[in-house]
Residue, then its C-alpha position, 0 to 999 in steps of 0.5 A: m230651212q228652219l229659220e229662227c227669229g225674234l226681236a231684241e231692244e236697241s240696246y242689245k249687243y250680240i256677242a258670238g257664242k252666247l245664247v240668243d233669245f228668239t222667243r220675243k215676237k212683239f215690241d212696245l216702243v215709246s217716242g215723241r214727234r221729231d223722234w225715232v225708234a229702234f229695235q233689232l231683228m235676230l235671225k238664224g238658220d240651220e243652213e247658210f242663207t242670204v238676207s236681204t233688207g231691200d227690194n232688188p233681186t238676190f243671187s249668191v255666188k255660193g249657189p242657190l242659197l235660200n233668200i230671207r227678205v225683210h220688210v217693215e211698214v208702220e201704220g201712218i208712218p211714210q215708208s221712206c222713214i223706215r231703214l234696215y241695216p244688217i249689223g256687222t261684228v268686230e273682234d274685240d280684244d278677247g278675240i270674240q266677235k261682237a256686234d257694232m257696225l250698221l252696214k250699208n250692205e243691202v244683202v249679207t250671207v249668213a253662215k249655218d247656225a250663226v245669228q244675224p242681227i238686223w237694225v230697224e230704225i223708224d223715224i217719227p215725223e214731226d207732223v205724225q198723228p200722236g197715239n198708237h201706230q201698229g207696225t209689221i215685220s214680215i219675213f219672205a223666203h225664196r230660192m233662185f226663181e221661186d215665188e217668194k212666200k211670207v214665212a213669218a210675221m212679227f208685230f210692234n206698236v209705236m206710241v207717239k206722244d204729243v211732244v216735239l223734240p229739238r233738231p240736233s242743231e238745237y240741242r243744248f248738250h254740248l257735244d265735242l267729238w274730236q275730228h282726226l281729219s288726216n286720218i279720214a284722208r288716209k283711210h278714204e285715200v285722198r289727198l289732204w285738204s283736196d276737193e276730194h278730201f272735203r267731199v268725204l269730210e262733208e259726210y263725216v260732218k253730217s253724221l256728227a251734225q245728227l248727233g248734235q255736235k257743237a265743236i269744230t276741230i282745227i289742227a294748227s301745228e304739225i302732229p300735236w299728239s305725236g301720232q299718239r306714239s303709235y310708232r312704239v306699237k310694233d305688232y300692228p303699225s298704224d299711222m295716227f299722225e295729224y297734220s296742220m290745216v295751215k300752210v306757211e311760206k317764207d317769201l324772198n324778203g324773209n317774211f312769213i305768209y299764212d294760208f288759212s284757207a283750209v281752216k275757213r273751209y272746214i269751219e264754213l262746212c261745219f257751219k253749214y250743218g249747224i255745228d257752230k258753237e265752238i272752234e276748238v284749236f289743237g297744236l298751240c298748247n301742251i304738245w305731246e313730246d317723246d324725246e326718246f323717239g325724236y318727237g321733241k321740241v323744234a323751237t327750243d326757246y319757246p316753252d311748247a313743242i310747237r311744230v310749224r312747218y313752212y316752205d322757203r321760197a329762197d331755196s325751195c326747201y321745207k323747214y320748221m320754225r326754230d325761233a320763239k318770236d316766229i312761233s309767237a307771230y304765227i299764233k298772233a296771225l291765228e288770232s287775227f284771222f279768227i278776229e277778221n272773220g268774226w269767230i274769235e268768241l268761238v275759239r278755244i285753245i285746248a290743252d290735251e291732259p296737261s301734267d306739269m302745272e308750272l309748265y302749263e302756266k308758262r305756256l298759257e302765259a306765252i299764248k296770252n302774250a302773243a294773242p290776248q283775245f284767245k280763251f282756253k280750254a283743257a281736258i283734265n286728267h290731274a285733279e289738282f289742275i281744277k282749283r289752280f287754273k279756275r281763272q285762266i281756263s274758260d272751259y273745264v273738261p275734267m275726266l270722270p275720276c277727276v269729277c269724283q274727286e273735285w265734285d264740290s269745287l266743280k259745282e262752286m265754280a260752274g257758272k261763275d269761274i267756268e264758262r262751259l263744263l264738260w267731262y269725258v272718259c278715254c281709255w280710262p276709267l273702264y266704266p262707264n265707257t263706250f268700248i266694244s266690250s261696254p254694255l251699250l247702255e253706257s253709251r246711253l247713260i252718258g246723256l243722263l249722267t251729264a244731266y244729273m251732274n248739271f254739266d254742259g256736255f261731254l267730250r271724247w277723243n275718238y270719232t275717227v282715230w282708227p288703226e290701220k285696218p280698222r274694219e278688219r282689226i279695231s283692237f289696237r294697243y290692248p290693254e292700254w286702249r280697249a277696242g272701240d276706244t278709238n272710234f264711234v264710226y268706221p270708214g265706208m268704201d262709198g266715202a262716208p262713215i259707217l255708223t255703229i250701235r254705239y253711235k245710236n246709243l249715244k245719240r239716245g242718251i243725248e236726247d234723254y238729256e234734251l228731254i230733261q232740259m225741256l222738263k226743266g223749262v216747262h214743269p213747275h215740279s221738275d225737281e221732284i220728277l228728276s228725283k224719280v228719274w235719278s232713282r230709277i237709273f242711278k244706284f250710287k248715293d255719292i258721285a264719288e262712288l263712280a270713281p274707280e278707287a271706289g271698287k263699285k261694279p257697274e250694276e251697283l252704280y246704274s241700271l243696266d236694264y233697257e226697260d228702266y231707260m224706256a220707262v224714264k223716257e215715257y215718264l219724261l214725255d208725259e210730264i213735259s206734254q202736260y205743260k208743253d203749252 
């Protein structure tokens, strides 16, 4: 078999049908200590073959296919620090297969003339010796019971700088990726809030912790997003309902009893992995309604559509609270729960994209009257909310176009009227974003753009909002939502998430942010250094140019050249190393 092989950067996204360059045979990488490097190995054959990323024997049900085994080693780096993943593709909205999943399969079958990317990732331990570390990629081939033969070798170099990166739990970047825990239970076929569910949740929490996640998602009423209105989508029915973590009963005397055990268990699970800076409570403010389809208010005398389900011991029936006083008492009980556990300062009652200012004011007032110690947070897609609520909302999270529109106001309010300032993208704007169709460098850009704006972090709604069969069809509700808008990971058959190359590039961008914070903390001329960083990455002169109405193309706004990002990382490491002590 004629085998083609070559190397590509970590931000490369294979797209089926596009020409692949196999000419690159060497790679130079730069890292700190307690860091990681990654690149891709591209393989293509003129006949069907299997690729193995491990050491186990391999036979194919398709017969005596040639097996290609890939082995990577690096001088001075333990073998346990090296991981290889075949990259799986998903079908984008345009019907084209594009790279996304980091498959856990040790062996994959590759069709004739198809390209198989392999993700190569190497952890750089904290105690590694700074300097050059030579790496070798060895490719072996055999068929059936033949002896293997080494058929190709490629080389790379890792230059390790004498700078220790922080652990993810120590990141200053405030990452808030919402966790849709009911959807995780559905896709892994476990009962809500069971031991099996929490076993699976632990794997997802671990993956979030590795990104430096800071916020814990708590759902405190039934279906606060009304299932993302997924019932309106007829060509691909997908269950996206999220259910309350709180169990409520009414005793024979008519008193309500609240069971917060699932809430407490999940919070403590997140704490275990260092996710401990925020408890974000959904379901108490700005419930999404859809009266046309029956998803409206239950308690008509309360200013929000909060849906609290309870079990009535008197007749053994499940019911919903229908009086404002019962809703208020429930909110007060939640506040008391957080106070008793010493967590009240971490709690934020979030509103997802409120659109009616007067109604939002009433909803805030209702919660404050019931539970005065709660603080508030809002994901804002209407710029007029920013000035109006600056003394009522602790944490602001404007969508990027709103940031552009109210840039001066946000800069003035930051650190004075706002405790924490994040930004977000969702189905809009089209760029920068983290869709399957987005360049991977836009996922990395998030960290650098956050640092440039001097914001505290970034929010996205989409960690696990999968449609019905995400590994078969991730495209859902196009063109309103683009493929990848709903997820950073996929459900794995082993009860753990399948990571993606978007996840990895987001992580890289967060680490860029951390390097910038380290630079600010030690370098006497950090402003001058950062000016050079911004000029290398950003092409806009005014933040307003990032707004969709400005009409600028991505390449007119920021670099899409991997070499620029690597040059920035090396520059930051070099400057930090001069003053780290």
